[in-house]
N, C-alpha and C positions, 0 to 999 in steps of 0.2 A: 179254499187254498189255491186252486188253480187260477182263480180270478186275481188273487193277490199277487201271485207270481207273474201273471201277465202284466199287471200294472207296474210292478217293480221293474220287470224287464223292459218295459216301454218307456220308463222315466228318462233314460239317457237320450232316447230318440226325440222325446218331447223337448228336453232341454236344448238339444242341438238344433231342433227346428226353430225354437223361440230365439235362440242366440243368433241363428243365421238370418232370421227375419229382422231382428233388431240391427244386426250389422248392415244388412241391405238398406234399411231405412236410414241408418247413419251415413252410409256412403252416398245415398241419393241426396240427403240434406246437405252434406258437405259439397257435393258436386254442384248443387243448386246455388249454394253460397258462393262457391268459387266462380261460377259462370255469371251470376247476377251482379256480384260486387263490382265487376269491371265497369259497369255502366252507372253506378251510383256516384262515382267520383266526379267532382265538378272543377277540379283544379287543372293546371297545365303543367307540362314538362318543358324541357329546354327548347327554345325557339331555334336552336341550331340542329335539332334532330340528331344529336350525338356526332356531328361533324365538326369542322374547325370553327366556323363562324356562321352567322345568320345569312339568309339569302331570300330573295323574293319568292322562292318556292317552299322553303322550310317554315317560314313564319306563318303563312296562312294554313299550312297543313297542321301546324301545332294547334291553332285555334279550332280547326275542324274536329278535333277530338272532343269538343264540348257537347256534340249532339249525343243524346242518350238512347238512340235506337240501336238495336243489335246489328243491323246491317245498314250501311250508308255509303254513298258514293259522293265525293266532293270534287269539284274542279276549281282551279284558281288561276288567275292571271295577275302577276305582280311585276313591279318595276322598281329598281333601286339605282341610286347614284352614289358613288364613293369617290373620295379624293384624298390624296395624301402624298407626302414626299418619301415615305418609307426609309428615312434616314439618309436620303440623297439630296442633291441640290436641285433636283427637278421634280415636277409634280406629275403624278400618275392619276388619271381619271378612268373610272370604270362605270359604264352604263349597262345595266342588265335588265332584261325582261324575260320572265320565265313562265311557261305554261306547266301547271302541275295537276296531278290527279292522285286521289287517295281512295282506296276501297277498304272498308272494314267489315269483316264478318266475324261476329262473336269477338273473341280475344285476339284474333289475327288481323293484320293490316298489311297491305301492299301499296307502294307508291311509285310514281314515275314523274320525272321532270325533264323539260327540254328548254335550255336557255338560248336567247339571242343576246350577244354581247358586243360592246364597242369599247375597246381598250386603247387609250392614248398614253404612250409611255416610252421612255428611253430604256426601260428595264424589260426583262423577260418575265411575263406574267401568263400563266396557263389557266385554263378552266379546271377547277377542282370539283370535288364531289358536291352535288347540288348547286352547281354554278358558283361556288365560292372561289375567290381568286387565290391562286398559288404563286406567290412571288418567288422566283428562282434565283435571279441574279440582277443586281442594280447597275444602272448607267452603262449599258453596253454600247450605246450609239451616241453620236454627238447631237442628234436631234430626235424629237419624239416621232414614233411610228404609230400609225393608226391601224388596228386590226379589228375587223368586225365580221359578224356572221353567226351562224348557229354553232353553239358549243356542243360539248359531249352530253349524252343522255345519262341520267342517273336513275337506277332502279333500287328500290328498297323494300325491306320486309321487317315486320316486328311482331312480337308476341307479348301480351300484357298479363301480369299476374297480380290479382288483387282479392284474395280471400277475405271474407268478412271478419275472420278472427284476427287479422293483422291490420293495423291502422295505416298502412302505406301501400303504394302501388309500385310495381317494378315493371319496366318495359325493356325487353331485350331486342336489339335491332342489328341489322346488317345492311350495308349499302354498297353498291358497285357503280362506279362511273365507267361507262363503256365508250371507247373511242369511236365516235361517229362524226366528229367535225372533219371538214375537208382539210387536206394537208396544207393548202396554200392560205388558209384563213389565219394562221399564226396564233390560234386560240387554244390549241390542244398540244399536250405533250406527245400525242401519238400512242400512248400506252393506257392501260386500264388501271384504275385506282380502286381500293377497297377500304372499308372500315367496319369494325364491329364495336359494339358498345352497349351501354345500358343507362337508363334513367330511373331515378327513385324520387317519388313525390309523396308528400304527407298532407292530405287534406285536413285543415284545421279551421273549419267553418268557412269564412269568406277568404281566408289566406291559405295558400298552398305553397310551402317551400319545396324546392326541388334541387337535385344535383345530377349531373351526368358525367360520364367518363367513357372515352372511346380510344381506339388505337387505329391509326391510318397506315395503310400499306400503299406507297406510291410507286408507280412503275418508272423504272429508269429510262432515260432517253440516251440517244447516241452522244450527246454533249454533256449531260449531267447525270450524276448518281444522286437521286433524290433520297432524302432521309425518311424512313418510317418513324412514326412517333405518336405521342399521345395528344389528345385534345380533351378539354373539359369545360364545364360551366356550372354555375350555381346561382340561384335566384329565388324569386317568389312571384306568384300571381295573386291578384286581388279581385274578387268578384264584386262588381257594382250592381249586380242584379242577375236575373236569369239569362240576360242576353248580352251583357257588356262586361269586359274584363280589362284590367291593367296588368302589365308584366314588366319586371325589371330583372336584369341578370348581368353576371360577369362571365366573360369567355376567354379561354386560353387555348392556343395551339402552338405546337413546336414548329420551328422553321423547317422548310423543305430542303434547304441546303445550308452549309456553313457560311455562305456569303451574305445571308440576311439574318435578322433577329426574330426571336419568338414573338408571337402576337398576343397582346393583352388589350381587351376592349370592354366597354360597358354598353349595355343594350337597354332601351326603354320602348315599350310598345303598348298600343291600345286597340281593342277590337270590339265592334258592336254589330249585332244583326240589324239590318234595315227593317223597319216595322212592316208587318204584314207582307213579308216577302221571304224567299229562301236565300237571300243574298246576305253576305257578311263583308263589312268593310274593315280593313286593318291598316294601321299606320305605325311606323316605327322609325327609330333613329339609333345610331351608334356613335360612340366617341372613343378614339384610339388612345391607349395608355402607353404604347411603345412604338418603336420604329417599324415593327413587323406588321402593324395593322394600319388601315386607313385612318387619317386624322379625324374624319367624320364621314358618315353616310346616312342616307334616309331612304325610305321606301313606302310605297302604297300597294295594297293588294285587294282584289275583289274576288271573292269565292262564292260558289253556289252549291247548296246541298241539293244534289240531283234527286235524291229520294224524296225530300220534302217538296220540291217543285213538282214532281210527278204526282204525289199524293194530293196536291191542291187542285188538280184538274178533275 
């Protein structure tokens, strides 16, 4: 009888122990799925990185997401050329070269970019987040003025969520453009700008549709009260194989002031890893759909996976 009482009394403890062990195993399995799923996706998100438009730093950083290691460091150097009248009678040209860096550790990523820009325009154009142009006011001078030099640094951070139980990936991000350009360069508003946003992508075999939405906070200048506002994009990437991809998307951003129009543009890009090397070559072009965007732009970028390059030695 005593033995029976001991067994009966011990049943709740045994049940609790078994339930606790099963719960622990379930948590570990879920955590493993949550952590590993991030690196099984092969599609891309917005090439604008939740900012207003694409740039020679955001495009190569987008393609650097393709590497499937849990920790990787990539460096990129890109150049783009944009031209358009922006609804005025004069043409604005923007030449941009940007050095970028992106470090990913597990689901976290941080990035930085530094642009060199040459802007020829009769309008006021500032360096925006990720070296994207911010058109403030059109036709302020009777002749074109050339401004060149290093623009403002942009710092960014993101966190990706992609559990195996859900067939899509979410990336939450924040970016800050820090005023580092010299005052006499004419390239900077002299204030800091910020953006917060998110990307959603759905891998469907070789095709990955995506959409992004962000909100920009622009620092006011002594001459202009800049408008905070949304930016967004939608598109899809297509895998040509393990090393090559195509991408097409639409981009929108609200105007920085009431003096100019909102920007609407189309993007097309291609990227491939150079055989037997840690290098990736990316080319892209845009076409403006409104006066608030350049009529056309194009760019090239070369990036290197530092982790892969180190492992080859």
